[in-house]
N, C-alpha and C positions, 0 to 999 in steps of 0.2 A: 504493499500500500505506499504510493509515493505522496498521496495528498492527505490533508487531515479529513478525518470523518466528519459529517455534518451531524448536529445535535440529534436529529431523529435516528441516525445509525446507532450513537451511543446510546440513547433510550432504548431502541430494540435490544441492544447487547444486554443492558441491565434487566431489561424483562424477559430476557430468555427467549427472545424470538430470532436472534441472530445464531445461526448453526453453520456447521460444516467449515467450508473454506473461508467464508465471509468472517465467521468468528475467529478462526486461526489467524487471519491476515490482519484483523484488528487488534487481537492481543499481542502479536508481534509488533505491530506500529506503536501500541502503548508502551513497550519497554524502551523504545528510544525517543519518545516524545513527551517531554515534560508538561507541555500544554494541554494536550489530549488527557493525559494521566491526571492532571489538576482538575479538568472539566469533569472527568468521570468521577473523581473523589467528591466533588461538589454535589453532583447529581445524587450520588448515593448518601451523602450526608443530609441533603434535604429530605431523602426518603426516611432516613433513620430519625430526623427530627419529627417528621410528621408521625411516625408510628409511636414516638414517646409521648406526644401530646394527649392529654385526657380525651375521652370521647363522651361528651356529656350527652344525655338523651334529648333530642330536639323536642319542642313543642309542637302542637299541631300546625300552628302559623308556621313555625320554622320549616315542617315537614312540607307544608305546599309549597314554600318558596323554594325549597329544594328541588322539588319535582319540576317546577316551572323553570329553574335553571338548567335541569337536565335536559327538558325538552328543547329549550333555546340552543343549547349546545349541540343537539342532534340536528337541528335544523341548519346550523351553521358550524360545521366541524373544524376545530382547529388543530393544529399540529401538537402532537403528543408533549414536545418539548414545551410548549406553552401552556398547556394543560397541567403540567406539574407546577410551574411557577405559580399559576393561578389557583391551583389546589393547596400549595403551600402556603400562600398568603390567606387564602380563607380559613385554613385550619389553625393558622397562628392568631388570626382576628377572633375565631370562636373561643381560643383558649385565653386570650387576654379578656374576653367578655365574661368567661366564667371566673377568672381570678378577680375581677372588678366586682361581680355580683356576690361572690362569696366573702369579700372582705367588707362590703358595705353594711352588713348586718340587717338588712331589710327584712329577711325572711323571718316569718314567726314560727315556723316548723322546727321542731328540735332534730338535730341530726340524727339518722338511724347509726346505731354500731355498726362498725365496719367488720365484714366478714374476712375470712382468709382468701375468699374469692376476689376481695377488693384489692389485694397487694398488687403492686406493678410488677408486671413479667419483665424478667431480666433480659427477654428477648432470645432468639433461637440460638443454640450452642454454636452451630457451625454457619450462621448466617445463611442457612439454606432455606428452602420454601417451607413456610409453616404447615404442619399437618404430616410431613413425611418422617419417617422414623430416623432419629438422630444416629449417625454412625458411631461406633465407639472411639472415643479419643485416645489417640496413642500417647505414650509417656513422652514427656518433654526431655530432650537431650541437651546437654551444655557441650559446645565444641569450640575448643580454644583456639582453632586455626582461624587465618584471615583468608577468605576466598577470594578469587578474582572471576571473571566471566569464564575463564578456561578451566580453572579447578572446579568451579561449580558444576560444570557439564560432567565432570568425573564423580562428583558428589552424587548427582542425579542418575548416572550411569549404573552406579552401585546398586541403587535401589531398583533400577529396571531389570537388573540381573536376579535380585532377589524375588521380584514379582513373576518373572519369567521361569526361573528355575530354582523355587524355594528350597529343594532338597540338597542343592549344592552349596558348600561353605567354602569360598575361596578365603586364602590366608590375608591378613591385614597388610596393607602396603607399609613399607619401611621409610617411604619418602615423606616426611612431614612437611605440612602446608601445601600439599598438591591437591588434596581433596579425594585421594584414593582411600579407601577404608575396606575392612572385612565385614562380611554381611552373614548373620546367622541365619538358620532356616526360618525364623519369624520375621525376617528383615530388619532386626536391629542391628546398630552399628557396634563396631569394636574398636580398639585401638584407644586414640586419646579422648574419646567422647566419654562422658559420664552423665548418669541420670541425674535430673534435676532433684534438689532435696524437696521436702514437703513445702518450705516457706519459698523457694523459687518457683514450684508449680502454681502456688497461690499468686505470686506476683506476675508471671508470665503469661499464664492462661487466659486471663481476661484481656490482655493486650492482643494476644493471637486472636482470640475470638472477635474483637473489634476489628482487626485488620481483615479477618475473613469476611465480616459483614460489608466491609468496604471494597474489598478487591473482588470477591467471587461474585459472578453474575448470577442471575436467577435460574438458569438453566443447569447450574452447577449444583443443584439440590441432590443429585445422585452422586456427589463427590464423596469419596471414601479416604480420609486422611491416613496416610501411613507413616508419617514422620512429621514430628515438630522439632526443628533444631535452632537452638540459639546460638549463634555465631557472629562473625563479623564478614562484611563485605566491602573490599576496598577500604578497609580500616574503619568502617562505619557499623555500629551495633545494628545486627539485621536478624529477622526470623527467615528460616528456610522452611517453607512449607510445601509438603509433597504428597500429592493426591493421585489416586486413581479415578478417572472420570469416564463416564459413559456418555458419549454424544452421538445421537443419530444411530444407535445400536452398536457403536464401536467403542472399545475401552481403550484408553490410553493413560500414560502417567505424566503429570505435569509438575513443574516446580515453580512457585513463586517466591521471589527473594524481595522483601520489603523492610524498609527502615523500621526500627523499633518505635522511634518518637513520633512518627507520623504517617506510618504504613505507606509511605511512598514507594512505588514499585520501582526496584533497581534492575531487576531482571526476571525475565519468564522464559521458561524452556518447556517445550512439548515436543520431544522427538517424535516424528512419524513413523 
């Protein structure tokens, strides 16, 4: 992909409607385009903010107003990208109204006791499609090595070997810092890596899940994580997130390298 994708294409990607070659081309473009990566993060952040807002039950008048607005929108369809902006503004306005009403103290009704169902949902563990079974979460590994784009390919290759031939166990590489590693039958790494402690798991897992919600598109709800690795990429603290993904009936292994502080995509690898 030599040109920047338009907002409609990015929107289709987040919605899971972009598949096959188009999806692969876009993901490859995102690894080298900071502008499009930032736009994609903004779109996903908007959706995340919308999901986090409360959903008050509308009055009968508000329900009719909503139906009228939907009917008007159907008569004059807008682009998906514009709908997102309008929807985000509308939800934010409703949230502000709810806060104002709740703080004025004009209601004469006593608030009902909150039940366990009223607690806020922390969100999907994998950032996947709600309602789908959540894949098991792999143990987080701590890797002291500093990877480059070249050695990161070797890292992914080791997991490709484990997925393709789990019964074979290659010996660990002795060349430190190159990204080569030994793989056990379950796909776990050996050598310099160590499993994260309980406190490290508590620290890194929420950060990884946040990055997954930002990075993974809707159609990756079938993604099965096979490794979470905490390491460094070009001397920057990063997460190496490795999955098996089924797209259009075909299974493949992908690796996303994202910065720990802001989930910025540094590298994406998906061998064909």
